[in-house]
N, C-alpha and C positions, 0 to 999 in steps of 0.2 A: 558454478554455485550449486550447492546441494541443500535442499529443503525437505524436511520431514513434516508432515501435517497429521496431527491427531484430531480425529473427528468422529462423530457418530454417523456421519453420512458421507463416506468416501466416494459413493457413486455420483455425488454432485460434481466431482472434479473431472471425471473421465472425458466427456466431450470438450470441455474447456481446455484441458491440457493438450488437445490435438488441434486447437484452433488458433489462427492468426499468429501474432508475434510470440505468444507463449508456446504454441506448437512448434514454431521455427526454432525457438531457443532449446526446446527439448530434443527436437530432431537432430540438431547440430551438436548436441552434447554440452552446450553452454550452461544448460540448466538441468538438474536432476531433481525430480520430485517423487518422494516416497509417501504413500498414503497408509496410515495406520488407523484401524478401527478401534475406537475406545471400547466398543461393545465386547471385544475379545477379552477385556480385563474386567468385565462386569461380574457380578456375584449372583449365585443362585441359578435356578432353572431358567429364569428370564434374562440373565446377564444384566441385572440392574446396575446402573452407575450413579444413581441419584437416591436421595432420601429426604425425609421431611426435616425442616430446620429446627435445631434446638431453640427453645424459647417460643416456638409457634410462629405462625405467619403463613402467607399464601405461597403456593408453588413448591417446587422441589429444588434441592441444592445438589450440585455435582460432588460426589464423594472424593475426599482427598486420597484415600488408598487406591481407588481405581485410576484416578488421573496420574498419580505418581508411578504406579505400575506401568501405565502406558508410556509415560515419559522415559522411564528406565529401559523399557523394551525397545523403544524407538532409538534411543541413544546407543544401545548395544549394536544396532544394525547400521549405524552411521559409518561412512567410509573412513578407514584408518583409525577409528576409535577416538578421533579428536572430539573433545567435548563441544557439543552444539550450544550456540547462543539461544536460550530458550525464551520464547515470547508468548505471553498470554494475550489473547484477543478478547478485549472486554471494553465496554463503554466507559469504564472507570480509568482506562489507561491514558497515556500521553497521546495527544493527537498526532497522527502520522503526517510527516512532511517530507519534502525532498531531501533534506539533510539527513533524516533518519534512514531514508531509502539508500542514500549513498553509503552510509555507515554499515548497513546490513549487507550490502553487496560485497564489502570487504571481508566479511566473515566466511570462513571455510565451510562451516555447517550451521544451519539455522533450523530450529525446531519450533513449529507453531502449534499452539493448543487452542482449539475452537471450543468456546463455551456454548452452553444451551441452558434451558430452564431458567431458574432464578439466579444463575451464576455459580461460582465456585465456592467450596468450603475455603474459608480465609487462609487455612494452612497451606493450600496449594501455592500461594504466593512465596512461600519460603523455598520453593524448588524451581523458580524461574528467575530470569535475569532482567526482564522488562515487561511492561504492559503497554499495549498499543490499542488505540481507538481510531475509528475513521472520522469521528466527529461527535457532536453533542446530540446524539439520538440513539435509540435502542433497536437492534435487529433481533430476529428470532434466534440467531446463533452466529458464531464467528466465522462461518465458512465464506460468506461474501467478503468479509474483511480480509481473510487469508488470501483469497483470490486477488483482491485489489493490491495487497502488499506484494504478492509474488509477481504480478504483472508489472507493477511499478519498478521492481528490481530487474525483471527480465529484459525490459526494453533498454536498460542501460548497459547490458552486457555486450562486449565486443562482438560484432558480426551479426547481431540480431536485427537491428534496424537496417533497412536498405541503404539509407544514407546517414552515416554517423554524425554528420554535421547538423542533423535535425535536433540533436541533443544540445547543441551549443546556444541557439537563440530561441529558447522556449521559456515559459513561465517558470520562475524560481531558479533559473540557471545562473551561473556566474556571469556569463556574457550579457544577461539581462539585468545584472546587478541584484538578483534576487527578487525582481519585480515581476508583475504580470506581463505576458507577452503583448506586443503591439497588435493592432488590427491587421488582418490578412485579407487580400482580395484576389480574385481570379476572373476569367471571362464568364459572362459578358461584361463589357465595360459599363453598360447602362442596363439596369433592370428595373422596370416599373418606376421610373423616375429617380432611382437611387444610383448615384454615380461613384465610380472609383476615384479617389482623390488624384488630382492632376500630378502631384509630385511623384507618385509611384510610376507614372508613365513618362516622366521627364528624361530619364536616362542619367540624371545627375545623382550619382551614388552618395555624394557627401550630403546633399539635401535629403535624400531618402533616409540615410542613417540618422540624421538629426531629427527628421519627422518621426521616425520610429521610436527614438529615445524619448521624445516629448510625449508621444501617445502612450508609451509604456508607463511613464511616470503618471500621466494624467489618469489613465485607467486604474492604476494601482491606488492612487489617492481616492478615487471615487468608490472603488469596489472593495479594496482591502487596505484601508488607511493604516492598519497595524503594520503593514509591510513597507509603507512609504517613509522616505527619509524625513526627519523632523523639519529640516529647512523647507522642504516642499510643502508640508502642511502649514507651516507658519506663513508661507508665501500666498496662502489663500486657495491652493488647490486642495479641495476636500472631497 
């Protein structure tokens, strides 16, 4: 997977790209990440990339000419010249979920644009394919969102996780029916009066699987009822 990131702060990504699963994905060649400084496409002595909003208002707005120049320059450097799927990272975007991650991993090239200040000139949206948000809150910029998106994609790439089966039974996976993952336990069996459920030490795998399915559904109904099947909610599990 090849990802290009347009940002005012490429230095934020250096240590992170060398760490943990993302570092492994980069080292093994499963993931390529190119960083592009938006400042290189700024104007004037100070390489400005923002300006005051038409109509007045607080803050500064990222200029369309600077952002599009950065987009086109990053695209020109993408492997093979294949057009990248362009993603704007903004709180106004569609909330990122596992289905979107799986779709992005299928893309040959992905180009992420990190916002700052009061956001983008509206015309920038004419030059991208999608807008993505981490949730209903506002960050100082899109860099953290870009890292979250890249890491979510990287861990699904073949050979990145030490045990590929870890992807099979986790929250939002097909094996979990798109529900939240069931509770997990390990040693010690007793800790400050808190016990591991007996079923998990019974050795009865059919019972364990049934218990896990029940707890997964129960947890989803409690914490994310929007993900729970309608019949479960009607049955009183809320």
